[in-house]
C-alpha positions as CSV (number, residue, x, y, z in Angstrom):
1,M,0.0,0.0,0.0
2,Q,1.3,3.4,-0.9
3,K,1.7,6.1,1.7
4,Y,-0.3,9.3,1.5
5,I,0.0,12.3,3.9
6,D,-3.3,14.0,4.5
7,T,-3.3,17.7,5.5
8,E,-6.7,17.5,7.1
9,L,-7.9,15.8,10.3
10,W,-10.8,13.4,10.1
11,T,-13.0,11.4,12.5
12,S,-15.4,8.5,11.9
13,D,-18.7,7.9,13.6
14,H,-18.8,4.2,14.4
15,E,-22.6,4.1,14.5
16,T,-23.3,5.8,11.1
17,G,-20.0,5.0,9.4
18,L,-19.7,8.7,8.3
19,I,-16.3,10.3,8.1
20,T,-16.2,14.0,9.0
21,Q,-13.5,16.6,8.6
22,T,-12.7,18.0,12.0
23,G,-9.9,20.4,11.3
24,T,-6.6,20.9,9.5
25,K,-3.1,19.7,10.5
26,T,-0.5,22.3,11.3
27,V,2.4,23.0,8.9
28,S,4.7,21.3,11.5
29,Q,2.6,18.2,11.8
30,V,2.7,17.6,8.0
31,F,6.4,18.3,7.9
32,K,7.1,15.7,10.6
33,E,5.1,13.1,8.7
34,L,6.9,14.0,5.4
35,E,10.3,13.9,7.1
36,A,9.5,10.5,8.7
37,H,8.3,9.1,5.4
38,L,11.4,10.3,3.5
39,E,13.7,8.8,6.3
40,E,11.8,5.5,6.2
41,I,12.3,5.1,2.4
42,D,15.9,6.4,2.6
43,A,15.1,9.5,0.5
44,M,16.1,12.4,2.7
45,P,18.0,15.2,0.9
46,S,21.7,14.8,1.6
47,E,22.2,18.2,3.0
48,Y,18.9,19.2,4.8
49,L,15.1,19.4,4.8
50,T,13.6,22.3,6.8
51,Q,10.4,24.1,7.4
52,S,10.3,27.4,5.6
53,Y,6.8,28.6,6.0
54,G,6.9,32.3,6.9
55,R,10.7,32.3,7.2
56,Y,11.1,35.1,4.7
57,S,8.0,37.1,5.4
58,G,7.8,36.6,9.1
59,T,4.0,36.5,8.8
60,E,3.2,32.8,9.2
61,D,3.7,30.5,12.2
62,L,4.8,26.8,11.9
63,H,1.9,26.0,14.2
64,D,-0.6,27.6,11.9
65,P,-3.0,25.3,10.1
66,F,-1.8,23.9,6.8
67,P,-2.7,26.7,4.3
68,D,-5.6,26.5,1.9
69,Y,-4.4,25.4,-1.5
70,S,-5.4,24.5,-5.0
71,W,-2.2,22.6,-5.7
72,I,1.0,21.4,-4.0
73,A,4.0,21.9,-6.1
74,C,7.3,20.0,-5.5
75,F,10.3,20.6,-7.7
76,P,14.1,20.9,-7.9
77,V,15.8,24.2,-8.4
78,T,19.5,24.6,-9.3
79,G,21.4,26.1,-6.3
80,G,23.4,29.3,-6.6
81,S,26.8,27.8,-5.6
82,E,26.3,24.0,-5.4
83,G,23.7,21.4,-5.4
84,W,19.9,21.7,-5.9
85,Y,17.1,22.9,-3.7
86,I,13.9,21.0,-3.4
87,H,10.9,23.3,-3.0
88,V,7.5,22.2,-1.5
89,E,5.0,24.9,-2.1
90,V,1.3,25.5,-2.0
91,I,-0.4,27.4,-4.7
92,N,-3.8,29.0,-4.0
93,N,-5.7,29.5,-7.3
94,M,-8.4,31.7,-5.5
95,D,-6.0,34.6,-4.7
96,D,-3.0,33.8,-6.9
97,S,-0.8,33.3,-3.9
98,R,1.9,30.7,-3.3
99,A,3.9,29.9,-0.2
100,L,7.2,27.9,0.3
101,L,6.4,25.4,3.1
102,Y,9.5,23.2,3.1
103,L,12.9,23.5,1.6
104,G,15.5,20.7,1.1
105,K,19.0,20.8,-0.3
106,E,20.5,17.9,-2.3
107,L,24.2,17.7,-3.1
108,R,24.4,14.4,-5.0
109,T,22.8,14.8,-8.4
110,F,19.9,16.6,-10.1
111,E,18.3,13.3,-10.6
112,D,18.3,12.6,-6.8
113,A,16.8,16.1,-6.2
114,A,14.1,15.4,-8.8
115,R,13.4,11.9,-7.3
116,I,12.9,13.4,-3.8
117,A,10.7,16.2,-5.1
118,A,8.6,13.6,-7.0
119,E,8.2,11.5,-3.8
120,C,7.1,14.7,-1.9
121,A,4.5,15.4,-4.6
122,R,3.3,11.9,-4.6
123,V,2.6,11.6,-0.9
124,L,1.2,15.1,-0.5
125,S,-1.0,15.1,-3.5
């Protein structure tokens, strides 16, 4: 069975069998699940994987609920001096906003960075 990381919280009613959304996980909760998954399958970036939500704007908190989004985009970017960055972003189609949630750095090869980004996209989509 393939792993999937849900950004929402759900509960089930054992009497009716209905499943109801009860909330949204935090940015940190989703990060911890993603990090654990990548470690489990030996796919952690060689340099680092970090939470970046709000780091540059100072407006968001890692304990904030996972942001509303239309898409999650995960992709490699060539670094300025060495290696490749792995971006995990959310894009909100309603207000044309995007936010960098998590950032990784891979020093081995572009193919390794692309493989890690693809795995992030697969489990978060």
